[in-house]
C-alpha positions in Angstrom: -1.6 -13.8 11.9 -4.2 -15.5 9.7 -3.9 -15.3 6.0 -5.7 -17.2 3.2 -3.8 -18.1 0.0 -5.7 -18.0 -3.3 -4.1 -20.2 -5.9 -4.3 -19.9 -9.7 -1.5 -17.4 -10.2 1.7 -18.4 -12.0 4.1 -16.7 -9.6 7.7 -17.6 -8.7 8.7 -18.1 -5.1 10.6 -14.8 -5.3 7.4 -13.0 -6.5 5.4 -14.5 -3.7 7.9 -13.3 -1.2 7.7 -9.8 -2.7 4.0 -9.7 -2.6 3.8 -11.1 0.9 6.1 -8.3 2.3 5.4 -5.5 -0.2 6.2 -2.6 2.0 9.7 -3.9 2.8 10.4 -4.8 -0.8 9.3 -1.4 -2.0 11.5 0.4 0.6 14.4 -1.9 -0.3 14.1 -1.3 -4.1 12.2 1.2 -6.1 11.3 3.5 -3.2 14.6 3.2 -1.3 15.1 7.0 -1.7 12.2 7.5 0.7 13.4 4.9 3.2 14.5 5.5 6.7 16.2 2.9 8.9 18.9 0.3 8.8 19.1 -3.4 9.8 15.9 -5.3 9.7 13.4 -2.4 9.9 12.4 0.4 7.5 9.8 3.1 7.3 8.8 5.7 4.7 9.7 9.3 5.2 6.6 10.3 7.3 5.7 13.1 4.8 5.5 10.5 2.0 3.7 7.6 3.7 3.0 6.1 7.1 4.1 2.6 6.3 6.7 0.6 8.3 8.1 -2.9 7.7 10.3 -5.5 9.1 12.2 -7.9 6.8 11.2 -10.8 8.9 9.5 -11.4 12.2 12.4 -11.9 14.6 13.4 -10.5 17.9 16.2 -8.5 16.2 13.8 -7.0 13.6 11.3 -5.8 16.3 14.2 -4.3 18.2 15.3 -2.4 15.1 11.8 -1.2 14.5 11.4 0.1 18.1 14.7 2.0 17.8 13.6 3.4 14.4 10.2 4.8 15.4 10.8 5.4 19.1 8.7 4.5 22.2 5.0 4.8 22.3 4.6 5.1 18.5 1.6 3.7 16.7 2.6 1.7 13.6 0.7 -0.3 11.0 2.1 -3.5 9.5 0.8 -5.8 6.9 1.9 -8.8 4.9 1.2 -12.4 3.9 3.6 -14.0 6.3 3.5 -14.3 10.1 3.7 -10.8 11.5 3.5 -11.5 15.2 4.4 -8.6 17.4 6.1 -9.3 20.7 3.8 -9.6 23.7 4.9 -6.2 25.1 3.7 -4.5 21.9 0.0 -3.8 22.5 -2.3 -4.4 19.5 -4.4 -1.2 19.0 -6.4 -2.3 16.0 -6.3 -3.7 12.5 -8.4 -5.5 9.9 -8.4 -7.7 6.9 -8.0 -6.9 3.3 -7.7 -8.7 -0.1 -4.6 -8.4 -2.2 -5.7 -8.4 -5.9 -3.5 -8.9 -9.0 -4.3 -8.1 -12.6 -4.8 -11.0 -15.0 -5.9 -9.4 -18.3 -7.0 -5.8 -18.4 -10.6 -5.3 -19.5 -11.4 -2.7 -22.3 -11.3 0.9 -21.2 -14.5 2.0 -19.5 -16.4 4.9 -21.1 -17.1 8.0 -18.9 -18.6 11.4 -19.4 -15.4 13.2 -18.2 -11.8 13.9 -19.0 -9.0 12.3 -17.0 -6.1 14.6 -16.2 -2.6 14.0 -14.8 -2.3 15.4 -11.3 0.7 17.4 -10.1 2.0 18.8 -6.9 -0.2 21.9 -7.3 -3.2 19.6 -6.9 -2.1 18.1 -3.6 -4.4 20.4 -1.4 -7.4 19.2 -3.3 -6.2 15.6 -3.3 -5.8 15.7 0.5 -9.2 17.2 0.9 -10.8 14.5 -1.2 -9.0 11.8 0.7 -10.1 13.3 4.0 -13.7 13.3 2.8 -13.8 9.8 1.3 -11.2 7.9 3.4 -9.8 5.5 0.8 -6.6 5.0 2.9 -3.5 6.9 4.0 -2.4 9.8 1.9 0.1 12.4 2.9 1.5 15.7 1.5 4.3 14.0 -0.5 2.5 10.7 -1.3 2.1 12.0 -4.9 5.9 11.5 -5.3 5.5 7.7 -5.1 4.1 7.4 -8.6 1.7 8.7 -11.3 -1.7 10.1 -10.2 -4.7 11.0 -12.3 -8.0 12.8 -11.6 -11.2 14.2 -12.9 -12.2 17.8 -12.3 -15.6 19.5 -12.6 -15.8 23.3 -12.3 -12.3 23.4 -11.0 -12.9 20.9 -8.2 -11.3 17.5 -8.0 -14.1 14.9 -7.8 -12.2 11.6 -8.4 -8.7 10.3 -8.4 -6.4 7.3 -8.4 -2.7 6.7 -8.5 0.3 4.5 -7.7 1.8 3.8 -4.2 4.0 0.8 -3.3 6.4 -0.2 -6.1 9.0 -2.9 -6.8 10.7 -3.6 -10.1 7.9 -6.1 -11.0 4.8 -4.8 -9.3 3.1 -1.4 -8.7 0.1 -0.9 -6.4 -2.9 1.1 -7.5 -4.1 3.2 -4.5 -6.0 6.3 -3.4 -9.0 5.4 -5.6 -11.7 7.7 -4.4 -14.7 9.6 -5.7 -16.6 12.5 -4.2 -20.1 11.3 -3.0 -21.8 13.6 -5.4 -20.1 12.0 -8.4 -20.5 8.3 -7.6 -22.2 6.0 -9.9 -20.6 7.4 -13.1 -17.8 4.8 -13.4 -15.0 7.3 -12.6 -13.2 5.0 -10.1 -13.2 2.2 -12.7 -11.9 4.5 -15.5 -9.2 6.0 -13.3 -8.1 2.6 -12.1 -7.9 1.5 -15.7 -5.8 4.5 -16.6 -3.3 3.8 -13.8 -3.2 0.1 -14.7 -2.5 1.0 -18.3 0.5 3.0 -17.4 1.9 0.3 -15.1 1.5 -2.3 -17.9 3.3 0.0 -20.3 6.4 0.0 -18.0 6.4 -3.8 -18.1 5.1 -4.2 -14.5 2.1 -6.0 -13.0 -0.7 -3.9 -11.4 -1.8 -5.0 -7.9 -4.1 -3.4 -5.3 -5.5 -3.9 -1.9 -9.2 -3.6 -0.9 -10.8 -4.0 2.5 -12.5 -7.3 2.8 -15.8 -5.6 3.7 -15.7 -3.4 0.6 -17.5 -5.8 -1.7 -18.6 -3.1 -4.1 -15.1 -1.9 -4.8 -13.9 -5.5 -5.2 -16.5 -6.1 -7.9 -15.4 -3.0 -9.8 -11.8 -4.3 -9.8 -12.9 -7.8 -10.8 -14.6 -6.3 -13.8 -11.4 -4.6 -14.7 -9.6 -8.0 -14.7 -8.2 -8.2 -11.1 -8.6 -11.3 -9.0 -8.0 -11.9 -5.3 -4.6 -13.5 -4.7 -4.8 -13.8 -0.9 -6.2 -12.3 2.2 -3.9 -10.1 4.4 -4.2 -8.9 7.9 -3.3 -5.4 8.8 -2.1 -4.9 12.4 -1.8 -1.7 14.3 0.5 -1.9 17.3 2.2 0.5 19.7 5.9 0.3 20.4 6.8 -0.3 24.1 7.1 2.9 26.1 9.7 1.3 28.3 12.9 -0.2 26.9 12.7 -4.0 27.1 14.9 -5.7 29.7 16.5 -7.6 26.9 17.1 -5.4 23.9 19.3 -7.2 21.3 21.9 -5.3 19.3 21.9 -7.6 16.3 24.1 -7.7 13.3 22.4 -10.4 11.4 23.8 -11.6 8.1 22.0 -10.1 5.2 20.2 -7.5 7.3 20.5 -4.8 4.7 19.6 -7.0 1.7 16.3 -6.9 0.0 
């Protein structure tokens, strides 16, 4: 898997390891209550999020993941390290994205609207807006991962943003989207700023991920104070439909450690 490191961030080795395998670190720490799996593979409760992760790319980890999700399952993995699926795991798709980290938060953008906290009662409208705008995966219980904020007009949700993957040090801003009829008003920037403000208030660092081709969104985030840390590859693979001839039953030291 190809990745590109962007230097200039004062990060410890432990922080780099966390950011390079964020899904695993989230499931092993702040979001452990949503985790399913043991050993070297984890996934979120499917009603909460569709992410899966392996602690490291080893034969035992891939065997644990196959047992966890079952045969013929489509899974998406990402990270800054080498995530190289076994040859018998067909690659279905994927793409590249940039991981961005906040340096100094810019002043609050002005908008002609009021930002409101979103709750479980807003989930149907949140799901509809995500379906329309396709900012990334969002499921019926994704709102439980963190704080979400939105803008309404005439009772309809027209823009939103919130928190997704979390560790004790970092929180990811995600689900940033705006109805096509409301674009160009700075709502996405203002909502992202509101989410980042809350993350900073908890003593954490805001991060986010943006598709490499989404240059416009990246420029918005750069104006808010984010900078690209590195490029990541997102890989969609299918678990083998037939049990491998060699299926290790591993008990590796530290398999349940973060």
